[in-house]
C-alpha positions in Angstrom: -0.1 0.1 -0.1 1.5 3.4 -1.1 1.5 6.3 1.3 -1.4 8.6 0.7 -0.2 12.3 1.4 -3.6 13.6 1.2 -4.8 11.5 3.9 -5.0 12.5 7.7 -5.7 11.0 10.9 -7.2 13.3 13.7 -7.0 12.4 17.2 -10.7 13.3 18.4 -11.7 13.5 22.0 -15.0 14.8 21.6 -14.0 18.2 23.0 -13.9 21.7 21.5 -10.2 21.7 20.4 -10.2 18.4 18.7 -13.5 19.0 16.9 -12.2 22.4 15.5 -8.8 20.5 14.6 -10.9 17.9 12.8 -12.7 20.6 10.5 -9.2 22.1 10.1 -8.1 18.7 8.6 -11.3 18.3 6.5 -10.3 21.5 4.7 -6.5 20.6 4.2 -6.9 16.9 3.3 -8.9 14.9 0.9 -9.1 11.8 3.2 -9.8 12.3 7.0 -10.2 9.6 9.6 -10.3 10.0 13.3 -9.2 8.0 16.4 -10.6 8.2 19.9 -9.2 6.9 23.0 -11.1 5.2 26.1 -8.3 5.6 28.8 -10.8 5.0 31.6 -11.7 8.7 31.9 -14.6 9.6 34.4 -16.4 11.6 31.9 -17.4 8.8 29.4 -19.7 11.3 27.8 -16.8 12.5 25.6 -16.5 9.2 23.6 -20.2 9.5 22.6 -19.6 13.1 21.7 -16.6 12.0 19.6 -18.7 9.3 17.8 -21.4 11.6 17.2 -19.2 14.5 15.8 -17.4 11.9 13.5 -20.8 10.8 12.1 -22.1 14.2 11.4 -18.8 15.1 9.8 -18.9 12.0 7.7 -15.5 10.6 8.8 -14.5 7.2 10.1 -14.0 7.0 13.8 -11.9 4.2 15.5 -12.5 3.8 19.2 -9.4 2.2 20.9 -9.2 1.2 24.6 -6.3 2.0 26.6 -8.0 1.8 29.9 -4.8 0.8 31.7 -3.7 4.3 31.6 -6.1 4.8 34.4 -4.2 2.4 36.7 -1.0 4.3 36.4 -1.6 7.6 38.2 -4.1 9.1 40.6 -5.7 12.2 38.9 -9.0 13.9 38.6 -9.6 12.8 35.0 -9.9 9.0 35.9 -11.2 9.1 39.6 -12.8 11.5 42.0 -9.7 13.3 43.0 -10.2 16.9 43.7 -9.7 19.4 40.8 -7.0 21.7 42.3 -3.2 22.5 41.9 -0.9 19.6 42.9 1.3 21.1 45.6 4.3 18.9 44.5 4.3 19.4 40.8 2.4 22.6 40.6 0.3 21.1 38.0 -3.4 20.7 38.2 -4.7 17.4 39.3 -6.5 17.0 35.9 -3.0 16.3 34.3 -2.7 12.6 33.2 0.9 11.9 32.8 1.8 10.5 29.4 -1.7 11.0 27.9 -0.8 12.8 24.9 2.3 11.1 24.3 0.6 7.7 24.3 -2.2 9.0 22.2 0.2 10.3 19.4 2.1 7.0 19.5 -1.1 4.8 19.3 -2.5 7.1 16.6 0.8 6.6 14.7 0.8 2.9 15.0 -2.8 2.8 13.5 -1.9 5.4 10.7 1.3 3.2 10.0 -0.8 0.4 8.9 -3.2 2.4 6.8 -0.2 4.4 5.3 -1.5 7.8 6.7 1.3 10.1 7.2 -0.5 13.3 8.6 -1.4 13.2 12.3 -3.5 16.0 13.8 -4.0 16.8 17.5 -5.6 19.8 18.8 -3.3 20.8 21.5 -2.6 24.4 22.5 0.1 26.0 24.8 -1.8 29.2 25.1 -5.1 29.5 27.4 -4.5 26.1 28.7 -3.9 24.4 32.2 0.0 24.2 32.0 0.3 20.6 30.8 3.7 19.8 29.5 2.6 17.6 27.0 0.5 20.2 25.1 3.9 22.5 24.2 5.3 22.6 20.9 8.7 21.4 21.8 7.0 18.2 23.1 5.1 17.7 20.0 8.2 18.3 17.7 10.2 15.9 19.7 7.4 13.4 19.7 7.2 13.7 15.8 10.8 13.0 15.5 10.5 10.0 18.0 7.7 8.1 16.0 9.4 9.1 12.5 12.5 7.3 14.0 10.7 4.7 15.7 8.6 3.4 12.8 10.6 4.6 9.9 7.8 6.4 8.4 7.4 10.1 7.3 4.8 11.3 9.9 3.9 14.9 10.0 2.4 15.9 13.4 0.2 18.9 12.7 -0.9 21.1 15.8 -3.1 23.8 14.1 -4.1 25.3 17.6 -0.9 25.4 19.4 -0.4 29.1 19.4 -4.2 30.0 19.4 -6.1 31.4 22.4 -9.5 30.1 23.2 -11.0 33.1 21.4 -9.0 32.4 18.3 -9.9 28.8 18.4 -13.8 30.0 18.5 -13.2 32.3 15.6 -11.2 29.5 13.7 -14.2 27.1 14.1 -16.6 29.8 12.9 -14.4 30.2 9.7 -14.3 26.4 9.3 -18.1 26.2 9.6 -17.6 24.1 12.6 -19.5 26.2 15.1 -22.6 24.0 15.0 -20.7 20.8 15.6 -19.6 22.3 18.9 -23.0 21.9 20.1 -22.1 18.2 20.3 -18.6 18.5 22.0 -17.8 18.0 25.8 -15.5 20.0 27.8 -16.6 19.9 31.4 -13.8 18.1 33.6 -16.7 16.9 35.8 -18.5 15.1 32.9 -21.7 17.3 33.7 -24.3 18.1 31.0 -25.1 20.9 31.2 -21.5 21.8 32.1 -20.7 22.7 35.6 -19.3 26.1 34.5 -17.0 26.2 37.4 -13.9 23.7 36.5 -10.9 25.0 34.7 -12.0 23.7 31.2 -15.5 25.2 31.6 -14.0 28.4 32.5 -11.8 28.6 29.6 -14.5 27.6 27.1 -16.8 30.3 28.5 -13.9 32.9 28.3 -13.2 32.0 24.6 -16.6 32.2 23.5 -17.2 35.5 25.6 -14.2 37.1 24.2 -15.1 35.8 20.8 -18.5 37.8 21.0 -20.3 34.3 20.0 -22.8 32.3 21.8 -21.7 28.8 22.8 -23.8 26.5 20.9 -23.7 23.9 23.6 -25.7 26.2 25.9 -28.4 27.2 23.3 
């Protein structure tokens, strides 16, 4: 099977950023697929959101279980740990060590078999919670590692890496993706309607307010 330069695989969590990244990919590439990871997260709602978004965007969605990740660390994304700053690491308790590293590696393994060279992930190092695996230097290093480790010309695209939440909302509008954000999930507590109090909810609210656009999730 030949490498298809016009194909892309999007890591789709079912959240605002990955949904926006999906529509960025649909504009850039002829053939787009998505992959979603069940890592034992407490808010299973996002898995259903990813499936729904992929369906209405008319792209395939591969659900992969890596629930063992939830057994490796004690964090607020996989259990009832309080959402706050970790006094030792100074990172929020919502940080899941190795999550994005594993997501990209697993996505690359899947893309390798399908000869898909373009990988897309919706991480940002602006208006975020300080996660070290959302930084550009991490992504560039990871791109080099998967290329070396699989001897395959992967290109890891991070279209939101320098965008604020406001800019991400405006990009979604430009891409015609705003209506799809109605089906996305952001709340760290897994609530619907969203709690409005967790860091993720506050960032999402801030972005829509600064963009002067109503969040379709709340309409």
